[in-house]
C-alpha positions in Angstrom: 47.1 -2.0 -2.7 43.7 -2.6 -4.3 42.1 -6.0 -4.1 42.2 -6.3 -7.9 45.9 -5.7 -7.9 46.4 -8.4 -5.3 44.3 -10.8 -7.3 46.2 -10.0 -10.5 49.5 -10.6 -8.8 48.2 -13.9 -7.3 47.3 -15.2 -10.8 50.7 -14.1 -12.1 52.3 -16.1 -9.3 50.3 -19.1 -10.2 51.6 -18.9 -13.8 55.2 -18.5 -12.6 55.0 -21.5 -10.3 53.4 -23.7 -12.9 56.2 -22.8 -15.3 58.7 -24.1 -12.8 57.1 -27.6 -12.8 59.1 -30.1 -14.9 56.5 -31.0 -17.5 58.5 -34.0 -18.8 57.7 -36.0 -15.7 53.9 -35.5 -16.0 51.3 -37.7 -17.7 49.5 -36.3 -20.7 46.4 -35.8 -18.6 48.2 -33.9 -15.9 50.0 -31.8 -18.4 46.8 -30.8 -20.1 45.2 -29.9 -16.7 48.2 -27.8 -15.8 48.0 -26.0 -19.2 44.3 -25.3 -18.5 45.1 -23.8 -15.0 47.8 -21.6 -16.5 45.5 -20.5 -19.3 42.8 -19.5 -16.8 45.2 -17.7 -14.6 46.7 -15.7 -17.5 43.2 -14.7 -18.7 42.2 -13.6 -15.2 45.4 -11.6 -14.8 44.9 -9.9 -18.2 41.3 -9.0 -17.4 42.1 -7.6 -14.0 44.9 -5.5 -15.4 42.8 -4.1 -18.3 41.3 -0.7 -18.4 37.5 -0.5 -18.1 35.8 -0.8 -21.5 38.9 -2.2 -23.3 37.6 -5.7 -23.7 36.9 -6.5 -27.3 35.0 -9.8 -26.5 31.7 -8.0 -26.0 29.9 -5.7 -28.4 28.7 -3.2 -25.8 31.5 -1.5 -24.0 31.4 -1.3 -20.2 29.6 -4.6 -19.9 32.6 -6.8 -19.7 33.8 -9.5 -17.3 
């Protein structure tokens, strides 16, 4: 398995585990931080699974994160 595949699966696992946390018991500050972590992990997972040059965030193709 390629390193990027392993990293992508790790970020997906972070999202799964974060979803298991009972958010009702958390303070607003902690809930917001957890939401940020999940957002970052989802973004990284999406980027690592994308085909080269498919990112629409940059004008010049091939020069993406």
